[in-house]
C-alpha positions as CSV (number, residue, x, y, z in Angstrom):
1,M,0.0,0.0,0.0
2,I,1.2,3.5,-0.9
3,A,-0.1,6.5,1.1
4,P,1.2,9.9,-0.2
5,S,1.6,12.5,2.4
6,I,0.0,15.8,1.4
7,L,2.4,17.6,3.8
8,S,4.6,17.7,0.7
9,A,1.8,18.7,-1.7
10,D,0.8,22.2,-2.8
11,F,-1.6,23.3,-0.1
12,A,-3.2,25.8,-2.5
13,N,-4.2,23.0,-4.9
14,L,-4.9,20.0,-2.6
15,A,-7.8,18.7,-4.6
16,A,-5.7,18.6,-7.8
17,E,-2.7,17.2,-6.0
18,I,-4.8,14.3,-4.5
19,A,-6.4,13.7,-7.9
20,A,-2.9,13.4,-9.4
21,V,-2.3,10.2,-7.4
22,G,-5.6,8.6,-8.3
23,P,-6.2,5.8,-10.8
24,S,-4.1,6.2,-14.0
25,D,-2.9,4.2,-17.0
26,I,0.2,3.1,-15.1
27,D,-1.1,2.6,-11.6
28,P,-4.4,1.7,-9.9
29,G,-4.1,4.7,-7.7
30,V,-2.9,5.2,-4.1
31,D,-4.5,3.2,-1.3
32,W,-4.8,6.0,1.2
33,V,-4.0,9.7,1.3
34,H,-1.9,10.5,4.4
35,V,-2.9,13.7,6.2
36,D,-0.5,15.0,8.8
37,V,-2.2,17.0,11.6
38,M,0.2,18.9,13.8
39,D,-0.8,21.2,16.7
40,N,2.5,23.0,17.4
41,H,2.4,21.5,20.9
42,F,3.1,17.8,20.6
43,V,5.4,18.6,17.7
44,P,7.0,22.0,16.9
45,N,5.0,22.5,13.7
46,L,1.5,23.6,12.8
47,T,-0.1,22.2,9.7
48,L,-3.9,21.7,9.2
49,G,-6.9,20.5,11.1
50,M,-10.5,19.4,10.9
51,P,-11.8,22.1,8.5
52,V,-9.2,21.1,5.8
53,V,-9.9,17.4,6.4
54,E,-13.6,17.9,5.9
55,S,-12.9,19.8,2.7
56,I,-10.6,17.0,1.4
57,L,-13.3,14.4,2.2
58,K,-15.7,16.2,-0.1
59,A,-13.1,16.3,-2.9
60,T,-11.9,12.7,-3.0
61,D,-13.1,9.1,-2.6
62,I,-9.6,7.9,-1.7
63,P,-9.6,6.8,2.0
64,L,-8.0,9.3,4.3
65,D,-5.3,8.2,6.7
66,C,-5.1,10.9,9.4
67,H,-1.9,11.0,11.4
68,L,-2.6,13.1,14.5
69,M,0.6,14.5,16.0
70,I,-1.3,16.3,18.7
71,E,-1.8,16.6,22.4
72,D,-5.0,15.2,24.0
73,P,-6.0,12.7,21.3
74,G,-8.8,11.4,23.6
75,R,-10.6,14.7,22.9
76,W,-9.6,15.4,19.3
77,A,-9.1,12.0,17.5
78,P,-12.7,10.6,17.5
79,P,-14.1,13.6,15.6
80,Y,-11.9,12.8,12.6
81,A,-13.4,9.4,12.4
82,E,-16.9,10.9,12.8
83,A,-16.1,13.2,9.9
84,G,-15.3,10.3,7.7
85,A,-11.6,9.6,7.9
86,Y,-10.9,6.0,7.2
87,N,-7.9,5.5,9.5
88,V,-7.2,7.7,12.5
89,T,-3.7,7.3,14.1
90,F,-2.5,9.0,17.3
91,H,0.7,8.9,19.2
92,A,1.2,6.5,22.1
93,E,3.4,9.2,23.8
94,A,0.4,11.6,23.8
95,T,-1.9,9.8,26.1
96,D,-1.9,7.6,29.3
97,D,-4.8,5.5,28.0
98,P,-4.2,4.6,24.3
99,V,-6.7,1.7,24.4
100,A,-9.5,4.0,25.4
101,V,-8.7,6.4,22.6
102,G,-8.5,3.6,20.1
103,R,-11.9,2.3,21.3
104,D,-13.5,5.7,20.9
105,I,-12.1,6.0,17.3
106,R,-13.6,2.7,16.4
107,A,-16.9,3.6,18.0
108,A,-16.9,6.8,15.8
109,G,-16.6,4.6,12.7
110,G,-12.9,4.7,11.9
111,K,-10.0,2.3,12.0
112,A,-7.7,3.0,15.0
113,G,-4.0,3.4,14.6
114,L,-1.2,3.7,17.2
115,A,2.0,5.6,16.3
116,I,5.4,5.5,18.0
117,K,8.3,7.8,17.6
118,P,11.7,6.4,16.6
119,G,13.0,6.5,20.2
120,T,9.9,5.0,21.7
121,P,10.4,1.3,22.6
122,L,7.8,-1.1,21.2
123,E,7.7,-3.6,24.1
124,P,5.4,-1.6,26.5
125,Y,2.7,-1.5,23.8
126,L,2.9,-5.1,22.5
127,E,0.0,-6.3,24.7
128,I,-2.4,-3.6,23.6
129,L,-1.8,-3.8,19.8
130,K,-4.7,-6.3,19.6
131,D,-6.9,-3.3,20.2
132,F,-5.7,-1.5,17.1
133,D,-6.0,-1.8,13.3
134,T,-2.7,-0.1,12.4
135,L,0.8,0.4,13.9
136,L,2.6,3.4,12.5
137,V,6.3,3.2,13.0
138,M,7.9,6.6,12.6
139,S,11.2,6.4,10.8
140,V,12.0,10.1,11.4
141,E,11.2,12.4,14.3
142,P,7.6,13.6,13.8
143,G,7.1,17.3,13.0
144,F,8.7,18.0,9.6
145,G,8.8,16.4,6.2
146,G,12.0,15.8,4.2
147,Q,14.0,14.1,7.0
148,K,16.5,11.3,6.6
149,F,15.3,7.7,7.0
150,M,16.3,6.0,10.3
151,P,16.9,2.3,9.4
152,E,17.3,1.3,13.1
153,V,13.5,1.5,13.6
154,L,13.0,-1.5,11.2
155,E,13.8,-3.8,14.1
156,K,10.4,-2.8,15.5
157,V,8.8,-3.7,12.2
158,R,10.5,-7.1,12.2
159,T,9.3,-7.9,15.7
160,I,5.7,-7.1,14.8
161,R,5.9,-8.9,11.5
162,K,6.9,-12.1,13.3
163,K,3.8,-11.8,15.5
164,I,1.5,-11.2,12.6
165,D,3.0,-14.1,10.5
166,S,2.7,-16.4,13.5
167,G,-1.0,-15.6,13.9
168,D,-0.5,-13.9,17.3
169,L,-1.6,-10.5,15.9
170,R,-3.8,-9.0,13.2
171,L,-2.4,-5.6,12.3
172,L,-1.4,-3.4,9.4
173,V,2.2,-2.1,9.7
174,E,2.7,1.4,8.4
175,I,5.9,3.4,8.2
176,D,6.3,7.1,7.8
177,G,9.5,9.2,7.3
178,G,12.1,9.3,4.6
179,I,10.5,6.7,2.4
180,S,11.8,7.0,-1.1
181,A,13.0,4.8,-4.0
182,S,16.3,4.3,-2.1
183,T,14.7,3.2,1.2
184,I,11.4,1.5,0.4
185,E,13.0,-1.8,-0.4
186,Q,14.6,-2.3,3.0
187,A,11.3,-1.3,4.7
188,A,9.4,-3.8,2.6
189,E,11.9,-6.5,3.4
190,A,11.4,-5.8,7.1
191,G,7.7,-6.4,6.7
192,V,6.0,-3.1,6.2
193,D,2.5,-3.2,4.6
194,C,1.8,0.6,4.0
195,F,4.4,3.2,3.0
196,V,3.9,6.9,3.6
197,A,5.8,8.9,1.1
198,G,5.8,12.7,0.9
199,S,8.5,14.4,-1.1
200,A,9.2,11.1,-2.9
201,V,5.7,11.5,-4.5
202,Y,5.2,15.2,-4.6
203,G,8.8,16.4,-4.9
204,G,8.7,16.6,-8.7
205,D,6.7,16.1,-11.9
206,D,4.4,13.0,-12.4
207,P,3.2,12.0,-8.9
208,A,1.4,9.0,-10.4
209,G,4.6,7.8,-12.0
210,R,6.4,8.1,-8.7
211,V,3.7,6.2,-6.9
212,A,3.9,3.4,-9.5
213,D,7.7,3.2,-9.2
214,L,7.5,3.0,-5.3
215,R,4.8,0.3,-5.5
216,R,6.9,-1.7,-8.0
217,L,10.0,-1.6,-5.8
218,A,8.0,-2.7,-2.7
219,T,6.1,-5.4,-4.5
220,A,9.2,-6.9,-6.0
221,V,10.7,-7.3,-2.5
222,R,7.5,-8.8,-1.0
223,D,7.1,-11.2,-3.9
224,K,10.5,-12.8,-3.1
225,H,9.3,-13.7,0.4
């Protein structure tokens, strides 16, 4: 699965930028559109919020993958699911009760995702992952696009992949940060299901072609296993 991050898109033309990664002659279109919501508190950046998400939902049928880098997700996350976001992911570090937040997201009609920063250990959260639909492993520090990929986080992906493959866990593994043509293969080999890519998709001409190239690279790796 490929999920372009509109953080790297032209904010003045979001509808057109999202349409550019839809179905084409060379690719069936992206699986999700990744929306980075930042509040300038949990991370030192301010991006967009509910009004823009509601506008995007009116402009596309592609499922929205909302990544909330915000404080107090218990209050703010469920409304994104209520608005129609397909997958709503919040950070484990932002709440003392991630299971309750995930439950409320599901009750509001969305899939619930848990995100962890590069320096956050996976082990404290292993027991609660059964209550989530997605685990988002950050491969850069959250807050800004265009950062360098941190390969050391792939050990977390390998750990989760083993649990999924053994039948102990049902979960979609997503990775976000520094994903490009030069890094997607190692992430795919570790066991990632969904790849968030920002500048690798929107950093030049032909976003649809860039999506197709990324998908081809990841698929080739997964087909070997």
